[in-house]
N, C-alpha and C positions, 0 to 999 in steps of 0.2 A: 862692434860685435852688431849681429843683426835682430833684428827682436820677431823672434819667432813663441809665434804659440800653436796650440793642435787646435787644429778649428772642429774637427770631429771625429772619430773614434767609434768604433764596432767591431767589441770584444766580445773572441767567443771562451766559452769555457771547459769546453772538450779536453782531459788527461792526458787525451792522446795522443791527440794532435800537436804538430810543431808552429801549425801557425798559432801567435793571438790574437792578432786583433789588426785590423785595416783602418790608417788614419788619416787624416787629411790635414794638411799647417799651412797658417800665413803664414808669409814670409814682410816683417815692416808696414802690411797692413795693404798688403800692393800686388801680391803672388799667394796662390794658391795652391796648393802641390798635394791631389788626390791620389789614396794609394799607394802608401810606405806604410810597412810591415813592423807588424813583431810580431819577433821571430824566437823558439825555441830552438837552443842546439845544442852541442854538448860542452860551451861554452859560456852556458847561460843564455839571458835573451839580448835578441839585438836588431836594429833595423836593419829594412832595402831600404829603397827606393824602389818609384813604382818601377813596371816593368810589364812586356808582354811581349807574346813568343811574333818570332818571324816562321816567313814562309819555309826555310831549315831546319823548322823545330823547337830553333835552339830560344832560349829565353834573354833578349835585351832591356836591359834599363831604361827607357823616354826619360829621366831624367837625369843628369852623372854634377854630386857634387866633385869640384876641383879642389877645395883646401882641406885642407882633412881638417881643422882648427873645426868651420861650419859645419864639419861634418858630424867632427863632437859633441857639439853646439844642437844636432838636429837628433842626435842620442840621446843624450843629454835628457831634453825637453823631451821628448814622447816618451823614455823609457818615466821619465820622472809622470807621463799621465800616466799612463800604465799601470804605474804602483798604484801612483794614489786611486784611481778607479777601484782599483780589488782593494782595499783599503774600504774606500766607500762602500763597496757591495755589501762589505766582510759586516761591516756597520747592519746595515741596511736590513739582513740577514739577524744579527741580535735580535733586532729589536722588533722584529717579528715572532719573535721565541714569548714574548713579555706578554 
């Protein structure tokens, strides 16, 4: 197993948008992958890898995970951190009402 940590998360709280957050992850304290996205789809939240638009106007992944187990580990880590940030933000909001 790899040691995967969320390095930075920029969350968007607009309920009308499918994009919920941009995330950067660290792998084994040696590799930084910037620009993962937390998206809300028809089946719930999912994580996409960084991508960029080509000259043909199509989007291409700039980082591709080849192992399904590693992809699952990244997804679990990122969504766990995203859910934790929602709980933390909710707690801050409730504390502000006091």
